[in-house]
Short mmCIF file of the C-alpha atoms (twelve columns), coordinates in Angstrom:
data_MODEL
# 
_entry.id   MODEL 
# 
loop_
_atom_site.group_PDB 
_atom_site.id 
_atom_site.type_symbol 
_atom_site.label_atom_id 
_atom_site.label_alt_id 
_atom_site.label_comp_id 
_atom_site.label_asym_id 
_atom_site.label_seq_id 
_atom_site.Cartn_x 
_atom_site.Cartn_y 
_atom_site.Cartn_z 
_atom_site.pdbx_PDB_model_num 
ATOM 1   C CA . UNK A 1   -0.142  0.205  -0.164  1 
ATOM 2   C CA . UNK A 2   1.270   3.504  -1.008  1 
ATOM 3   C CA . UNK A 3   0.202   6.785  1.313   1 
ATOM 4   C CA . UNK A 4   0.717   10.050 -0.290  1 
ATOM 5   C CA . UNK A 5   -0.885  12.883 -0.826  1 
ATOM 6   C CA . UNK A 6   -3.381  13.485 -3.416  1 
ATOM 7   C CA . UNK A 7   -3.290  15.806 -6.609  1 
ATOM 8   C CA . UNK A 8   -5.936  16.749 -8.843  1 
ATOM 9   C CA . UNK A 9   -5.148  13.704 -11.093 1 
ATOM 10  C CA . UNK A 10  -6.725  11.534 -8.300  1 
ATOM 11  C CA . UNK A 11  -10.307 12.982 -8.042  1 
ATOM 12  C CA . UNK A 12  -11.552 10.219 -10.604 1 
ATOM 13  C CA . UNK A 13  -10.297 7.581  -7.843  1 
ATOM 14  C CA . UNK A 14  -11.579 10.046 -5.033  1 
ATOM 15  C CA . UNK A 15  -15.148 10.470 -7.010  1 
ATOM 16  C CA . UNK A 16  -15.317 6.279  -5.597  1 
ATOM 17  C CA . UNK A 17  -14.107 6.346  -2.267  1 
ATOM 18  C CA . UNK A 18  -16.622 9.659  -2.488  1 
ATOM 19  C CA . UNK A 19  -19.933 7.480  -4.018  1 
ATOM 20  C CA . UNK A 20  -19.009 4.531  -1.630  1 
ATOM 21  C CA . UNK A 21  -18.599 6.116  1.575   1 
ATOM 22  C CA . UNK A 22  -20.775 9.385  1.553   1 
ATOM 23  C CA . UNK A 23  -23.284 10.060 -0.894  1 
ATOM 24  C CA . UNK A 24  -24.427 9.449  -4.418  1 
ATOM 25  C CA . UNK A 25  -25.220 12.767 -5.301  1 
ATOM 26  C CA . UNK A 26  -23.015 13.839 -7.761  1 
ATOM 27  C CA . UNK A 27  -23.946 17.315 -8.003  1 
ATOM 28  C CA . UNK A 28  -22.850 17.754 -4.528  1 
ATOM 29  C CA . UNK A 29  -19.418 15.635 -4.954  1 
ATOM 30  C CA . UNK A 30  -18.895 17.581 -8.017  1 
ATOM 31  C CA . UNK A 31  -19.544 20.998 -6.161  1 
ATOM 32  C CA . UNK A 32  -16.826 19.623 -3.352  1 
ATOM 33  C CA . UNK A 33  -13.975 19.001 -6.204  1 
ATOM 34  C CA . UNK A 34  -14.627 22.404 -7.855  1 
ATOM 35  C CA . UNK A 35  -14.707 24.696 -5.129  1 
ATOM 36  C CA . UNK A 36  -13.233 22.959 -2.028  1 
ATOM 37  C CA . UNK A 37  -10.542 20.184 -2.958  1 
ATOM 38  C CA . UNK A 38  -7.579  23.093 -4.524  1 
ATOM 39  C CA . UNK A 39  -7.297  23.687 -0.825  1 
ATOM 40  C CA . UNK A 40  -7.175  21.390 1.332   1 
ATOM 41  C CA . UNK A 41  -4.364  18.759 2.020   1 
ATOM 42  C CA . UNK A 42  -5.743  15.303 0.808   1 
ATOM 43  C CA . UNK A 43  -4.525  11.839 2.135   1 
ATOM 44  C CA . UNK A 44  -4.980  8.769  -0.009  1 
ATOM 45  C CA . UNK A 45  -3.781  4.874  0.228   1 
ATOM 46  C CA . UNK A 46  -3.118  3.758  -3.042  1 
ATOM 47  C CA . UNK A 47  -3.022  -0.468 -3.570  1 
ATOM 48  C CA . UNK A 48  -0.354  -2.256 -5.902  1 
ATOM 49  C CA . UNK A 49  -2.496  -2.119 -8.879  1 
ATOM 50  C CA . UNK A 50  -2.845  1.994  -8.212  1 
ATOM 51  C CA . UNK A 51  -6.857  1.708  -6.951  1 
ATOM 52  C CA . UNK A 52  -7.304  4.526  -4.137  1 
ATOM 53  C CA . UNK A 53  -9.044  2.351  -1.005  1 
ATOM 54  C CA . UNK A 54  -9.033  4.787  1.376   1 
ATOM 55  C CA . UNK A 55  -8.736  8.953  1.741   1 
ATOM 56  C CA . UNK A 56  -8.939  11.586 4.532   1 
ATOM 57  C CA . UNK A 57  -8.983  15.692 4.005   1 
ATOM 58  C CA . UNK A 58  -7.069  18.247 6.225   1 
ATOM 59  C CA . UNK A 59  -9.039  21.487 5.974   1 
ATOM 60  C CA . UNK A 60  -7.146  24.843 6.997   1 
ATOM 61  C CA . UNK A 61  -8.638  25.632 10.342  1 
ATOM 62  C CA . UNK A 62  -7.597  28.511 13.458  1 
ATOM 63  C CA . UNK A 63  -8.794  29.846 16.393  1 
ATOM 64  C CA . UNK A 64  -8.128  33.254 17.835  1 
ATOM 65  C CA . UNK A 65  -7.549  34.249 20.819  1 
ATOM 66  C CA . UNK A 66  -7.590  38.113 21.425  1 
ATOM 67  C CA . UNK A 67  -4.546  38.614 18.820  1 
ATOM 68  C CA . UNK A 68  -3.150  35.594 18.533  1 
ATOM 69  C CA . UNK A 69  -3.754  32.773 16.105  1 
ATOM 70  C CA . UNK A 70  -3.221  29.024 16.565  1 
ATOM 71  C CA . UNK A 71  -3.614  26.964 13.574  1 
ATOM 72  C CA . UNK A 72  -4.212  23.351 12.455  1 
ATOM 73  C CA . UNK A 73  -6.503  21.413 10.599  1 
ATOM 74  C CA . UNK A 74  -9.749  19.926 10.866  1 
ATOM 75  C CA . UNK A 75  -9.985  16.682 9.299   1 
ATOM 76  C CA . UNK A 76  -13.114 15.620 6.847   1 
ATOM 77  C CA . UNK A 77  -13.848 12.820 4.542   1 
ATOM 78  C CA . UNK A 78  -11.974 10.010 6.489   1 
ATOM 79  C CA . UNK A 79  -13.400 7.011  4.374   1 
ATOM 80  C CA . UNK A 80  -12.490 3.899  3.186   1 
ATOM 81  C CA . UNK A 81  -14.110 1.733  0.204   1 
ATOM 82  C CA . UNK A 82  -15.540 -1.885 1.482   1 
ATOM 83  C CA . UNK A 83  -13.479 -4.605 -0.144  1 
ATOM 84  C CA . UNK A 84  -10.278 -2.882 1.590   1 
ATOM 85  C CA . UNK A 85  -11.841 -2.399 5.395   1 
ATOM 86  C CA . UNK A 86  -9.945  -3.930 8.375   1 
ATOM 87  C CA . UNK A 87  -7.350  -3.056 7.453   1 
ATOM 88  C CA . UNK A 88  -6.531  0.042  9.855   1 
ATOM 89  C CA . UNK A 89  -6.193  2.698  6.251   1 
ATOM 90  C CA . UNK A 90  -7.648  5.126  8.120   1 
ATOM 91  C CA . UNK A 91  -5.694  4.801  11.307  1 
ATOM 92  C CA . UNK A 92  -2.705  4.927  9.337   1 
ATOM 93  C CA . UNK A 93  -3.825  8.282  7.569   1 
ATOM 94  C CA . UNK A 94  -4.517  9.753  10.707  1 
ATOM 95  C CA . UNK A 95  -0.795  8.945  11.696  1 
ATOM 96  C CA . UNK A 96  0.439   10.238 8.968   1 
ATOM 97  C CA . UNK A 97  -1.652  13.676 9.534   1 
ATOM 98  C CA . UNK A 98  -0.350  13.914 13.048  1 
ATOM 99  C CA . UNK A 99  3.174   14.447 11.946  1 
ATOM 100 C CA . UNK A 100 2.098   16.854 8.970   1 
ATOM 101 C CA . UNK A 101 1.001   19.531 11.783  1 
ATOM 102 C CA . UNK A 102 3.975   18.004 13.775  1 
ATOM 103 C CA . UNK A 103 6.407   19.205 10.747  1 
ATOM 104 C CA . UNK A 104 4.081   22.120 9.835   1 
ATOM 105 C CA . UNK A 105 4.350   23.382 13.521  1 
ATOM 106 C CA . UNK A 106 0.321   23.843 13.612  1 
ATOM 107 C CA . UNK A 107 -1.255  23.199 16.955  1 
ATOM 108 C CA . UNK A 108 -4.308  20.631 17.023  1 
ATOM 109 C CA . UNK A 109 -6.792  18.458 15.145  1 
ATOM 110 C CA . UNK A 110 -10.350 18.981 14.927  1 
ATOM 111 C CA . UNK A 111 -13.216 16.434 13.513  1 
ATOM 112 C CA . UNK A 112 -16.841 16.627 13.433  1 
ATOM 113 C CA . UNK A 113 -17.916 12.490 13.950  1 
ATOM 114 C CA . UNK A 114 -20.986 12.231 11.513  1 
ATOM 115 C CA . UNK A 115 -22.874 9.955  13.919  1 
ATOM 116 C CA . UNK A 116 -22.334 9.360  17.409  1 
ATOM 117 C CA . UNK A 117 -21.370 5.795  17.254  1 
ATOM 118 C CA . UNK A 118 -17.916 7.077  15.860  1 
ATOM 119 C CA . UNK A 119 -16.933 9.713  18.765  1 
ATOM 120 C CA . UNK A 120 -15.883 6.784  20.838  1 
ATOM 121 C CA . UNK A 121 -13.668 5.383  17.628  1 
ATOM 122 C CA . UNK A 122 -11.882 8.969  16.951  1 
ATOM 123 C CA . UNK A 123 -11.115 9.216  20.751  1 
ATOM 124 C CA . UNK A 124 -9.342  5.982  20.426  1 
ATOM 125 C CA . UNK A 125 -7.089  7.601  17.252  1 
ATOM 126 C CA . UNK A 126 -6.468  10.521 20.070  1 
ATOM 127 C CA . UNK A 127 -9.488  12.780 19.720  1 
ATOM 128 C CA . UNK A 128 -9.593  13.241 23.376  1 
ATOM 129 C CA . UNK A 129 -11.149 15.912 23.919  1 
ATOM 130 C CA . UNK A 130 -14.420 17.092 23.697  1 
ATOM 131 C CA . UNK A 131 -16.118 20.373 21.930  1 
ATOM 132 C CA . UNK A 132 -19.302 21.862 22.393  1 
ATOM 133 C CA . UNK A 133 -22.252 23.909 20.827  1 
ATOM 134 C CA . UNK A 134 -25.300 25.522 22.322  1 
ATOM 135 C CA . UNK A 135 -28.543 24.322 20.005  1 
ATOM 136 C CA . UNK A 136 -31.893 26.770 20.950  1 
ATOM 137 C CA . UNK A 137 -34.873 25.281 19.647  1 
ATOM 138 C CA . UNK A 138 -37.874 27.382 18.846  1 
ATOM 139 C CA . UNK A 139 -41.430 26.032 17.483  1 
ATOM 140 C CA . UNK A 140 -42.915 28.107 14.554  1 
ATOM 141 C CA . UNK A 141 -46.013 28.509 17.007  1 
ATOM 142 C CA . UNK A 142 -43.758 29.957 19.859  1 
ATOM 143 C CA . UNK A 143 -41.847 32.401 17.354  1 
ATOM 144 C CA . UNK A 144 -44.985 33.246 16.368  1 
ATOM 145 C CA . UNK A 145 -45.319 35.093 19.810  1 
ATOM 146 C CA . UNK A 146 -42.368 36.506 19.669  1 
ATOM 147 C CA . UNK A 147 -43.075 37.758 16.594  1 
ATOM 148 C CA . UNK A 148 -45.458 39.942 18.931  1 
ATOM 149 C CA . UNK A 149 -43.008 42.047 20.731  1 
ATOM 150 C CA . UNK A 150 -40.849 42.888 17.903  1 
ATOM 151 C CA . UNK A 151 -38.814 46.029 18.875  1 
ATOM 152 C CA . UNK A 152 -39.123 49.023 16.383  1 
ATOM 153 C CA . UNK A 153 -35.818 48.119 15.074  1 
ATOM 154 C CA . UNK A 154 -36.604 44.508 14.650  1 
ATOM 155 C CA . UNK A 155 -39.653 45.384 12.688  1 
ATOM 156 C CA . UNK A 156 -37.559 47.413 10.362  1 
ATOM 157 C CA . UNK A 157 -35.376 45.140 9.166   1 
ATOM 158 C CA . UNK A 158 -34.983 43.581 5.326   1 
ATOM 159 C CA . UNK A 159 -32.287 41.172 4.421   1 
ATOM 160 C CA . UNK A 160 -29.893 40.653 0.577   1 
ATOM 161 C CA . UNK A 161 -27.582 37.967 -0.128  1 
ATOM 162 C CA . UNK A 162 -24.873 37.609 2.320   1 
ATOM 163 C CA . UNK A 163 -21.794 38.807 0.600   1 
ATOM 164 C CA . UNK A 164 -18.302 36.599 0.932   1 
ATOM 165 C CA . UNK A 165 -16.332 40.447 2.283   1 
ATOM 166 C CA . UNK A 166 -19.126 40.581 5.020   1 
ATOM 167 C CA . UNK A 167 -18.811 36.776 5.745   1 
ATOM 168 C CA . UNK A 168 -15.740 36.624 6.445   1 
ATOM 169 C CA . UNK A 169 -14.933 39.830 8.201   1 
ATOM 170 C CA . UNK A 170 -17.749 39.022 10.536  1 
ATOM 171 C CA . UNK A 171 -16.749 36.023 10.982  1 
ATOM 172 C CA . UNK A 172 -13.109 36.906 11.818  1 
ATOM 173 C CA . UNK A 173 -13.888 39.136 14.375  1 
ATOM 174 C CA . UNK A 174 -16.211 36.291 16.654  1 
ATOM 175 C CA . UNK A 175 -14.623 34.360 19.401  1 
ATOM 176 C CA . UNK A 176 -15.244 30.688 20.325  1 
ATOM 177 C CA . UNK A 177 -16.160 29.360 16.869  1 
ATOM 178 C CA . UNK A 178 -13.185 28.051 14.388  1 
ATOM 179 C CA . UNK A 179 -12.346 30.114 11.612  1 
ATOM 180 C CA . UNK A 180 -12.233 28.744 7.849   1 
ATOM 181 C CA . UNK A 181 -9.710  30.191 4.785   1 
ATOM 182 C CA . UNK A 182 -12.025 32.347 2.775   1 
ATOM 183 C CA . UNK A 183 -11.955 29.860 -0.098  1 
ATOM 184 C CA . UNK A 184 -13.003 27.212 2.566   1 
ATOM 185 C CA . UNK A 185 -16.520 30.184 3.165   1 
ATOM 186 C CA . UNK A 186 -17.027 30.639 -0.437  1 
ATOM 187 C CA . UNK A 187 -17.724 26.662 -0.771  1 
ATOM 188 C CA . UNK A 188 -19.595 26.768 2.243   1 
ATOM 189 C CA . UNK A 189 -21.870 29.367 0.956   1 
ATOM 190 C CA . UNK A 190 -22.244 27.607 -2.634  1 
ATOM 191 C CA . UNK A 191 -22.924 23.989 -0.834  1 
ATOM 192 C CA . UNK A 192 -25.595 25.926 1.729   1 
ATOM 193 C CA . UNK A 193 -27.425 27.057 -1.962  1 
ATOM 194 C CA . UNK A 194 -27.212 23.783 -2.983  1 
ATOM 195 C CA . UNK A 195 -29.389 22.137 -0.297  1 
ATOM 196 C CA . UNK A 196 -32.216 24.595 -0.827  1 
ATOM 197 C CA . UNK A 197 -30.949 27.025 1.610   1 
ATOM 198 C CA . UNK A 198 -29.859 30.358 1.820   1 
ATOM 199 C CA . UNK A 199 -27.125 32.890 3.441   1 
ATOM 200 C CA . UNK A 200 -28.624 36.473 3.632   1 
ATOM 201 C CA . UNK A 201 -27.748 39.748 5.317   1 
ATOM 202 C CA . UNK A 202 -30.153 41.462 8.060   1 
ATOM 203 C CA . UNK A 203 -30.038 45.425 7.755   1 
ATOM 204 C CA . UNK A 204 -31.749 48.488 8.716   1 
ATOM 205 C CA . UNK A 205 -34.438 50.064 6.806   1 
ATOM 206 C CA . UNK A 206 -33.437 53.296 8.321   1 
ATOM 207 C CA . UNK A 207 -30.175 53.811 7.593   1 
ATOM 208 C CA . UNK A 208 -29.155 50.885 5.169   1 
ATOM 209 C CA . UNK A 209 -26.028 49.318 7.420   1 
ATOM 210 C CA . UNK A 210 -25.396 45.765 7.746   1 
ATOM 211 C CA . UNK A 211 -25.693 44.596 11.327  1 
ATOM 212 C CA . UNK A 212 -25.778 40.621 11.473  1 
ATOM 213 C CA . UNK A 213 -25.912 38.134 9.193   1 
ATOM 214 C CA . UNK A 214 -27.158 34.038 9.110   1 
ATOM 215 C CA . UNK A 215 -26.869 31.131 7.073   1 
ATOM 216 C CA . UNK A 216 -29.792 28.724 7.291   1 
ATOM 217 C CA . UNK A 217 -30.294 24.885 5.844   1 
ATOM 218 C CA . UNK A 218 -33.415 22.417 6.317   1 
ATOM 219 C CA . UNK A 219 -32.670 19.621 8.420   1 
ATOM 220 C CA . UNK A 220 -31.183 16.530 6.611   1 
ATOM 221 C CA . UNK A 221 -34.149 14.354 6.025   1 
ATOM 222 C CA . UNK A 222 -36.481 16.664 8.062   1 
ATOM 223 C CA . UNK A 223 -38.182 19.243 5.923   1 
ATOM 224 C CA . UNK A 224 -40.301 21.004 9.041   1 
ATOM 225 C CA . UNK A 225 -37.063 21.385 10.822  1 
ATOM 226 C CA . UNK A 226 -35.263 24.427 9.873   1 
ATOM 227 C CA . UNK A 227 -31.295 25.150 10.805  1 
ATOM 228 C CA . UNK A 228 -29.631 28.245 11.493  1 
ATOM 229 C CA . UNK A 229 -26.413 27.541 10.837  1 
ATOM 230 C CA . UNK A 230 -24.486 30.499 11.870  1 
ATOM 231 C CA . UNK A 231 -25.780 33.441 12.627  1 
ATOM 232 C CA . UNK A 232 -24.228 36.840 14.339  1 
ATOM 233 C CA . UNK A 233 -27.473 38.217 14.838  1 
ATOM 234 C CA . UNK A 234 -28.339 38.502 18.660  1 
ATOM 235 C CA . UNK A 235 -30.876 37.244 20.857  1 
ATOM 236 C CA . UNK A 236 -32.996 40.425 20.934  1 
ATOM 237 C CA . UNK A 237 -33.435 39.908 17.159  1 
ATOM 238 C CA . UNK A 238 -34.153 36.230 16.439  1 
ATOM 239 C CA . UNK A 239 -38.113 37.205 15.668  1 
ATOM 240 C CA . UNK A 240 -36.833 38.818 12.514  1 
ATOM 241 C CA . UNK A 241 -35.138 35.306 12.166  1 
ATOM 242 C CA . UNK A 242 -38.223 33.504 12.620  1 
ATOM 243 C CA . UNK A 243 -39.926 35.803 10.368  1 
ATOM 244 C CA . UNK A 244 -37.630 35.242 7.196   1 
ATOM 245 C CA . UNK A 245 -37.301 31.192 7.933   1 
ATOM 246 C CA . UNK A 246 -41.560 31.300 8.078   1 
ATOM 247 C CA . UNK A 247 -41.563 33.268 4.572   1 
ATOM 248 C CA . UNK A 248 -39.201 30.564 3.172   1 
ATOM 249 C CA . UNK A 249 -40.093 27.548 4.498   1 
ATOM 250 C CA . UNK A 250 -44.208 27.834 4.976   1 
ATOM 251 C CA . UNK A 251 -43.986 23.610 6.145   1 
ATOM 252 C CA . UNK A 252 -41.571 24.792 9.037   1 
ATOM 253 C CA . UNK A 253 -42.479 23.570 12.248  1 
ATOM 254 C CA . UNK A 254 -39.568 24.163 14.055  1 
ATOM 255 C CA . UNK A 255 -36.103 26.460 14.388  1 
ATOM 256 C CA . UNK A 256 -32.838 24.884 15.435  1 
ATOM 257 C CA . UNK A 257 -30.310 27.916 16.170  1 
ATOM 258 C CA . UNK A 258 -26.784 26.627 16.163  1 
ATOM 259 C CA . UNK A 259 -24.579 28.879 18.669  1 
ATOM 260 C CA . UNK A 260 -20.838 28.664 19.753  1 
ATOM 261 C CA . UNK A 261 -20.188 28.037 23.103  1 
ATOM 262 C CA . UNK A 262 -19.766 30.101 25.740  1 
ATOM 263 C CA . UNK A 263 -19.593 31.029 29.156  1 
ATOM 264 C CA . UNK A 264 -22.832 32.336 29.149  1 
ATOM 265 C CA . UNK A 265 -24.237 29.109 27.343  1 
ATOM 266 C CA . UNK A 266 -27.033 26.954 28.584  1 
ATOM 267 C CA . UNK A 267 -25.645 24.310 29.749  1 
ATOM 268 C CA . UNK A 268 -29.037 22.108 29.128  1 
ATOM 269 C CA . UNK A 269 -28.402 23.074 25.240  1 
ATOM 270 C CA . UNK A 270 -25.161 21.898 24.961  1 
ATOM 271 C CA . UNK A 271 -24.293 19.301 22.531  1 
ATOM 272 C CA . UNK A 272 -21.596 17.855 21.132  1 
ATOM 273 C CA . UNK A 273 -19.713 19.953 18.704  1 
ATOM 274 C CA . UNK A 274 -16.730 18.042 17.434  1 
ATOM 275 C CA . UNK A 275 -13.562 16.695 19.162  1 
ATOM 276 C CA . UNK A 276 -10.338 17.806 19.598  1 
ATOM 277 C CA . UNK A 277 -6.615  16.310 19.555  1 
ATOM 278 C CA . UNK A 278 -3.859  18.312 20.461  1 
ATOM 279 C CA . UNK A 279 -0.710  18.604 18.692  1 
ATOM 280 C CA . UNK A 280 0.968   20.701 20.687  1 
ATOM 281 C CA . UNK A 281 0.857   20.663 24.686  1 
ATOM 282 C CA . UNK A 282 -1.702  22.616 26.500  1 
ATOM 283 C CA . UNK A 283 -3.724  24.014 23.338  1 
ATOM 284 C CA . UNK A 284 -6.644  21.266 24.552  1 
ATOM 285 C CA . UNK A 285 -6.672  23.765 27.676  1 
ATOM 286 C CA . UNK A 286 -6.997  26.847 25.077  1 
ATOM 287 C CA . UNK A 287 -9.311  26.382 23.063  1 
ATOM 288 C CA . UNK A 288 -11.625 23.629 24.878  1 
ATOM 289 C CA . UNK A 289 -14.492 25.654 24.640  1 
ATOM 290 C CA . UNK A 290 -14.451 26.566 20.945  1 
ATOM 291 C CA . UNK A 291 -16.665 24.925 19.063  1 
ATOM 292 C CA . UNK A 292 -16.826 23.337 15.262  1 
ATOM 293 C CA . UNK A 293 -19.876 25.769 13.338  1 
ATOM 294 C CA . UNK A 294 -20.217 25.220 9.573   1 
ATOM 295 C CA . UNK A 295 -17.959 22.273 8.833   1 
ATOM 296 C CA . UNK A 296 -18.712 20.061 5.161   1 
ATOM 297 C CA . UNK A 297 -21.141 17.664 6.575   1 
# 
């Protein structure tokens, strides 16, 4: 078995990994390889016959604490074709990823297991620190009661499409969530649209100033629940978000707002956001309260 970094000539073989392990949604896969793959580091295990048997992807990620930037990778799209499972290929590739982090003087690996059952597996790989996010769920009926309590400024809001510049700028000044490169943020906007979601900026009519954004998508397999995947809008203005969702998705019955972990988060609303594998000593203490928002799933 040969282990190496993939290049554009390997996309055909990687397509086979994706269709065997993740999805048969070809537009989604094509979108990923066109807009995200070029900005990642993908590692592959190749058989003697030249077949790509297993792969993992590393997406650059950073954590900002005051003026300090801590760099690492987000481990994504870990997959092995069924006929090649049982030979620890993913484990070998993750070990190579750890060494790459050390060689590049990076501080961490993070990942978001696709299912609850995979958390135990990744913990055996060394992802020893659990990260959390806050999930606030509101029913549509309840949100209707909120709409009657709009403050004067809230009732004057309107939306325009979210621009990449405003998205990047707004995320950079936020806290407690991992940051992605401009290219990956652009891919996230495109992917959200592909999933019948939308990304908008909210403005105040009286001065047209942009004050926040929200990224929304239906929950996979459940069109009655709408996910607010990320927003920097204050909770006092959530009633406007609910109104926008009801207009966009008439069949929706509930809204789930995903927010970063924080000192004021409701402990009862905390859910697992992902796992952290520390590369440098002490990094798990520094960024253990960060959340993995907007990963590609």
